[in-house]
C-alpha positions in Angstrom: 0.0 0.0 0.0 1.4 3.4 -1.0 0.6 6.5 1.0 -1.5 8.9 -1.0 -0.7 12.5 -1.4 -4.1 13.4 0.0 -3.4 11.6 3.2 0.1 13.1 3.5 -1.1 16.6 2.9 -3.9 16.1 5.4 -1.3 15.1 8.1 0.8 18.2 7.2 -2.2 20.4 7.5 -3.1 19.1 10.9 0.5 19.6 12.2 0.6 23.1 10.7 -2.2 24.0 13.1 -0.3 22.7 16.1 1.2 25.2 18.5 4.2 22.9 18.7 4.6 22.9 14.9 4.3 26.6 14.8 7.4 27.0 16.9 6.1 26.7 20.4 8.0 23.5 21.2 11.7 23.0 21.6 13.9 22.7 18.5 15.5 19.4 19.3 14.6 16.0 20.7 14.4 16.5 24.5 15.8 13.1 25.4 18.3 10.6 24.2 17.3 6.9 23.9 19.3 4.7 26.2 20.5 1.2 25.6 18.0 -1.6 25.1 14.8 0.2 24.7 14.8 3.2 22.4 12.0 5.1 24.1 11.7 4.0 27.7 15.2 4.6 29.0 15.7 8.4 28.5 18.8 10.5 29.2 17.9 14.1 29.7 19.8 17.0 28.2 19.2 20.7 28.9 17.3 23.0 26.4 20.6 24.9 25.9 22.4 21.7 25.0 19.8 20.8 22.6 20.0 24.2 20.9 23.8 24.1 20.7 23.6 20.7 19.0 21.1 22.0 16.5 23.2 25.0 15.7 26.8 23.6 15.6 25.9 20.5 13.5 23.6 19.6 10.6 21.2 17.9 13.0 21.6 16.1 16.3 22.0 12.3 16.3 21.5 10.2 19.3 25.2 9.8 19.7 25.6 13.6 19.8 23.0 14.0 22.5 24.6 11.3 24.5 28.0 12.9 24.2 27.0 16.3 25.3 25.0 14.9 28.2 28.1 12.9 29.4 30.8 15.6 29.2 28.8 18.8 29.6 28.3 21.9 27.4 31.7 23.6 27.8 33.7 20.4 27.3 31.6 19.4 24.3 32.1 22.8 22.6 35.9 22.7 23.3 36.0 19.2 21.8 34.2 20.4 18.7 36.5 23.4 18.4 39.5 21.1 18.3 38.4 18.6 15.6 41.9 17.2 15.1 41.4 15.4 18.5 38.2 13.7 17.4 38.4 10.3 15.9 36.4 10.1 12.7 37.0 6.5 11.6 33.8 5.8 9.8 33.9 9.0 7.7 37.5 8.3 6.8 36.7 4.8 5.7 33.8 6.1 3.6 36.0 8.6 1.9 38.6 6.1 0.7 36.7 5.4 -2.5 36.8 9.1 -3.6 40.2 9.5 -5.2 39.4 12.9 -6.6 39.4 14.7 -3.2 43.1 14.0 -2.8 44.2 14.7 -6.4 46.3 17.7 -7.6 44.9 20.1 -10.1 47.9 20.8 -12.3 48.1 18.5 -15.3 51.2 17.1 -16.8 50.5 15.2 -20.0 50.4 11.5 -19.3 49.7 11.8 -15.6 46.5 9.9 -15.0 46.2 11.0 -11.4 45.5 14.6 -12.2 42.1 16.0 -12.0 42.1 17.7 -15.4 42.7 14.3 -17.1 39.1 13.6 -16.2 37.8 15.7 -19.1 34.2 15.1 -18.2 33.4 17.5 -15.3 30.8 15.1 -13.9 33.5 12.5 -13.3 35.0 15.0 -10.9 32.0 16.9 -9.5 29.8 13.9 -8.8 32.2 12.2 -6.4 33.3 15.5 -5.0 29.7 16.4 -4.0 29.1 12.9 -2.8 32.1 13.0 -0.5 30.9 16.4 0.8 27.5 15.0 1.7 29.0 11.9 3.4 31.2 14.1 5.5 28.2 16.2 6.6 26.0 13.2 7.4 28.5 11.0 9.2 31.4 13.1 10.5 32.0 13.3 14.3 33.6 16.7 13.7 30.2 18.4 13.3 31.2 22.0 14.0 34.1 21.7 11.7 31.9 20.6 8.8 29.5 23.5 9.5 32.4 25.9 9.4 33.6 24.4 6.1 30.2 25.1 4.7 30.2 28.6 6.1 33.6 29.5 4.5 32.5 27.8 1.3 29.7 30.3 1.1 31.9 33.2 2.2 34.5 32.5 -0.4 32.0 31.2 -2.9 33.3 29.7 -6.2 30.8 28.4 -8.7 32.1 25.2 -10.4 30.2 26.1 -13.6 32.8 28.8 -14.5 35.8 27.9 -16.5 38.3 25.5 -14.9 36.6 25.9 -11.5 35.0 22.5 -12.0 38.3 20.8 -11.0 40.1 23.7 -9.3 37.4 23.9 -6.6 38.2 20.4 -5.4 41.7 21.6 -4.5 40.4 24.9 -3.1 38.1 22.9 -0.8 41.0 20.8 0.5 43.9 23.4 0.6 42.0 26.6 1.4 38.7 25.9 3.2 39.4 22.7 5.1 42.9 23.6 6.1 41.9 26.9 7.6 38.2 26.5 8.7 39.0 26.9 12.4 42.3 28.7 12.2 43.1 32.3 11.8 41.2 34.5 9.3 44.4 36.0 7.9 45.7 32.5 6.9 42.4 31.6 5.3 42.3 34.9 3.4 45.8 34.5 2.2 45.1 30.9 1.0 42.0 32.1 -0.9 43.9 35.0 -2.5 46.4 32.5 -3.9 43.8 29.9 -4.9 43.7 29.3 -8.7 40.0 28.6 -8.4 39.3 32.0 -6.9 41.5 33.9 -9.3 39.8 32.3 -12.2 36.3 32.6 -10.8 36.8 36.4 -10.1 38.8 37.0 -13.3 42.1 38.1 -11.8 43.9 36.3 -14.6 42.4 39.1 -16.7 43.8 41.8 -14.4 46.7 43.3 -16.3 49.0 46.2 -15.8 47.7 48.1 -18.9 44.1 46.9 -18.5 43.1 46.4 -14.8 40.2 44.1 -14.0 38.5 45.2 -10.8 36.3 42.1 -10.2 38.4 40.3 -7.6 39.5 43.5 -5.9 35.9 44.6 -5.5 34.7 41.3 -4.1 37.8 41.0 -1.8 36.7 44.3 -0.2 32.9 43.8 -0.4 32.4 40.1 0.3 35.6 38.7 1.7 36.8 41.4 4.2 35.3 44.8 4.9 31.7 44.3 3.8 29.6 46.5 1.6 29.4 49.2 4.4 33.1 48.8 5.2 34.1 52.4 4.2 36.0 51.7 1.1 35.7 53.8 -2.1 35.9 53.3 -5.8 39.4 54.6 -5.6 40.3 51.9 -3.1 38.9 49.3 -5.5 41.0 50.6 -8.4 44.1 50.8 -6.2 43.6 47.3 -4.9 43.2 46.0 -8.4 46.5 47.5 -9.4 48.1 45.7 -6.4 46.7 42.4 -7.7 47.9 42.8 -11.2 50.3 40.0 -12.4 48.6 37.3 -10.3 47.1 34.6 -12.4 47.0 30.9 -13.2 49.2 29.0 -15.6 47.7 27.3 -18.7 48.3 24.3 -21.0 50.6 21.8 -19.3 50.5 23.6 -15.9 46.8 24.1 -15.5 45.9 24.9 -12.0 49.2 26.3 -10.9 49.3 29.9 -9.6 51.8 32.4 -11.0 53.0 35.9 -10.5 54.2 37.7 -13.6 56.2 40.7 -12.5 56.3 42.2 -16.0 52.5 42.4 -15.9 52.4 44.1 -12.5 51.4 47.7 -12.1 54.4 49.5 -10.6 54.4 52.7 -8.6 53.0 54.0 -5.4 49.5 52.9 -4.3 47.2 53.8 -1.4 44.5 51.6 0.1 42.1 52.9 2.8 44.4 55.8 3.4 47.5 53.6 3.9 50.4 53.7 1.5 51.3 50.4 -0.2 55.0 50.2 -0.7 56.0 49.2 -4.3 57.1 45.6 -3.8 55.8 43.5 -6.7 54.4 40.3 -5.5 54.9 41.3 -1.8 52.2 43.9 -2.2 49.6 41.2 -1.9 50.7 40.4 1.7 50.7 44.1 2.5 47.0 44.6 1.4 45.9 41.3 3.0 47.5 42.2 6.3 45.8 45.6 6.2 42.4 44.1 5.3 42.5 41.2 7.8 43.3 43.5 10.7 40.8 46.2 9.8 37.9 46.8 12.3 35.4 46.7 9.5 36.5 43.2 8.7 36.2 42.2 12.3 32.6 43.5 12.4 31.7 42.0 9.1 33.0 38.5 9.8 31.7 38.4 13.3 28.3 39.6 12.1 28.1 36.8 9.4 29.1 34.2 12.0 26.5 35.4 14.4 23.9 35.3 11.6 24.8 31.7 10.8 24.8 30.5 14.4 22.3 32.8 16.2 19.7 34.7 14.2 19.0 36.4 10.9 19.4 39.7 12.8 22.0 38.8 15.4 22.2 40.6 18.7 24.4 43.7 18.4 26.0 43.2 21.8 27.3 39.7 20.7 28.5 40.9 17.4 30.3 43.8 19.1 32.0 41.5 21.6 33.0 39.0 19.0 34.4 41.8 16.8 36.7 42.9 19.7 37.9 39.4 20.2 38.6 39.1 16.5 40.8 42.2 16.7 42.4 41.2 20.0 43.4 37.7 18.8 44.4 38.6 15.3 41.3 36.9 13.8 41.3 33.7 15.8 38.2 31.9 14.4 37.9 29.6 17.4 38.0 32.5 19.9 35.3 34.4 18.0 33.1 31.3 17.9 33.4 30.8 21.7 31.9 34.3 22.2 29.1 33.7 19.7 28.2 30.2 21.0 28.7 30.6 24.7 27.3 34.2 25.0 24.9 34.2 22.1 23.1 30.9 22.2 21.7 31.4 25.7 20.0 34.5 24.4 18.4 32.5 21.6 17.4 29.7 24.0 15.7 32.3 26.3 13.5 33.4 23.4 15.2 36.8 22.8 15.6 36.0 19.1 13.6 33.8 16.7 14.8 30.4 15.5 16.8 30.1 12.3 15.0 28.7 9.2 16.8 25.7 7.8 18.4 26.1 4.4 17.7 23.2 2.1 21.0 21.5 2.8 20.5 21.8 6.6 16.9 20.5 6.2 18.0 17.4 4.2 20.9 16.6 6.5 19.0 17.1 9.7 16.3 14.7 8.5 18.9 12.0 7.6 20.8 12.5 10.9 17.9 12.6 13.3 16.3 9.6 11.7 19.6 7.6 11.6 19.2 7.0 7.9 22.1 5.6 5.9 23.1 7.1 2.5 25.7 6.9 -0.1 25.3 10.7 -0.8 24.9 9.9 -4.5 23.1 11.4 -7.4 19.6 10.6 -6.1 20.2 12.5 -2.9 21.9 15.2 -4.8 18.8 15.5 -7.0 16.7 16.0 -3.9 18.9 18.8 -2.8 18.9 20.4 -6.2 15.1 20.3 -6.3 15.1 22.2 -3.0 17.3 24.9 -4.5 20.8 24.4 -3.0 22.9 22.1 -5.2 26.5 21.9 -3.8 29.0 24.4 -5.2 26.6 25.8 -7.8 25.6 29.3 -6.6 26.5 31.5 -9.5 27.3 34.8 -7.8 30.2 35.5 -5.4 28.0 36.1 -2.4 27.3 32.5 -1.7 24.0 30.9 -0.8 21.7 33.2 1.2 21.6 32.7 5.0 18.3 34.2 5.9 14.9 32.5 6.1 13.2 34.9 3.6 15.3 33.5 0.8 14.1 29.9 1.3 10.6 29.9 2.7 8.7 29.8 -0.6 9.8 26.4 -1.8 8.3 23.8 0.5 7.0 21.3 -2.0 10.4 19.6 -2.7 10.9 19.3 1.1 7.6 17.5 1.5 8.5 15.3 -1.4 11.8 14.4 0.2 10.2 13.6 3.5 7.8 11.2 1.9 10.4 9.6 -0.3 12.8 9.2 2.6 10.4 7.5 4.9 9.1 5.2 2.2 12.6 4.4 1.0 12.1 5.8 -2.5 15.5 7.5 -2.7 18.1 5.1 -4.3 21.2 4.8 -2.3 19.5 6.1 0.9 18.0 3.7 3.5 15.6 4.7 6.3 15.2 2.1 9.0 11.6 2.2 10.2 12.4 -0.6 12.7 14.4 1.8 14.7 11.3 3.8 15.3 8.9 0.9 15.7 11.2 -1.0 18.1 9.2 -4.2 17.5 6.0 -2.6 18.8 3.8 -2.3 15.7 0.7 -2.9 17.8 1.2 0.4 19.5 0.7 2.3 16.2 -0.5 4.9 16.1 -0.9 6.2 19.7 2.2 5.1 21.5 4.3 5.5 18.4 3.0 8.9 17.6 4.1 10.2 21.0 7.6 8.7 20.7 8.1 9.9 17.1 7.0 13.5 18.0 9.4 13.5 21.0 12.2 12.3 18.9 11.7 14.5 15.8 10.2 17.7 17.2 11.4 17.7 20.8 8.0 17.7 22.4 4.7 15.9 22.6 2.0 17.1 20.3 -0.9 19.1 21.7 -3.7 16.7 22.8 -6.2 18.0 20.2 -3.7 17.7 17.4 -2.7 14.2 18.5 -6.4 13.2 18.6 -7.0 14.5 15.1 -4.0 12.8 13.8 -5.0 9.5 15.3 -8.4 9.8 13.6 -6.7 10.4 10.3 -4.3 7.5 10.4 -6.5 4.9 12.3 -8.0 3.5 9.1 -4.5 3.0 7.6 -3.2 1.6 10.9 -5.8 -1.1 10.9 -4.6 -2.7 7.7 -1.2 -1.3 7.1 0.5 -0.4 10.4 4.0 0.2 8.9 2.6 2.5 6.3 0.8 4.4 9.0 4.1 4.8 10.8 5.8 6.1 7.6 3.0 8.6 7.1 3.5 9.9 10.7 7.2 10.3 10.3 7.0 11.9 6.9 4.4 14.3 8.2 6.5 15.3 11.2 9.6 15.9 8.9 7.5 18.0 6.5 5.8 19.9 9.3 6.4 23.6 9.7 8.2 23.1 13.0 10.9 20.8 11.5 11.8 23.6 9.1 13.4 25.5 11.9 16.6 24.9 13.9 
């Protein structure tokens, strides 16, 4: 028996009327299943701990809830802020089959281990995206993966442009992943010497006699100071002159960065009122040092991080404190995050700011993680993500995928489709284990199961009137097809308005 759309939409409609589904209940499952029985032995975690897990990961799994309950909030955050100390055996094993993520970009003719030798972009991009999703689903280094996604948006590169389809793989490994929780200056410098970035923002077309301002403008507006950072058109032009000569080799050396001194604009330059000493390629470090240490950069980066982890309109007092820490520590990303998470999340938990609406990627991953589903991250799952509007590495403009709810709230139908396909195992390569919810007690469907599923997925029991109405709706299905009734309930909860928020 297949669940009809009419039944599914009716369940969603009932849940949409629930005070819990409208945002009145807590954002994460309130309890962790203990050993043996998945629903009777419960380990409590605090509301703040639940919120932290929902913000620093792509969705809390039972193992995450157990860990934070065991070691406490502060210790858990410090553990996540030092990912090199976290064993990630399963993820590492899963990634062994994806050779492309460890390949070099430059191509010497006859070298079969170079990315460009795979002349079909899909032979590179499909496994690259697949590996990314597997990391996000399975990695124990949850905060690290969230920060990789954050910086991927901040230093956005669309793989549809030029050679970026293979250069972005190296950028991901050598720029984003190496520096995601380090110092901002190191990350900025790595990005400025990334062949993928120089090609994406046209700096290989930035010549002494014909300056191209594209990279210079985005370096100021999107990567450092922000659009209100106080720079002028003269600053853009001056910075573009500083960046002349930097480009990417072609032909046999594709993907290798180069500085051509004879194509560099010589002479004195001024940026933000500061003189840039004529120094050829060393001018790049001068301007990056200036921009990374600028107060406007501290405010802009801190504000974006607060927006990602706290609220679309983050609390000014937290942004201000984080900005000062940024300046005091020379852009230590871990130190800035401590302020935002430890000082900011209690304000969110207390109701001072609204919840964050899940972007498509976060919605898809949170459903997989909270349900304990297994996936290969392959083309079918990638297709679900694309239908929701957020295919990996495919945002065409340099600003990265939007991080506010208003940008995503008008495309719910693909999310509903995904929820139904997931629970009914209609996504090739992805397996939802209904038995983990039923726990051998099919006869309790729908009443006992409905309570357990709501607690697990939404963090709270449903209102009595809503639960009663749902029971009336699914009772006829339960009488003949109890497992399908369970699938309908889970799909409805995943598609409900409340599960769209984190």
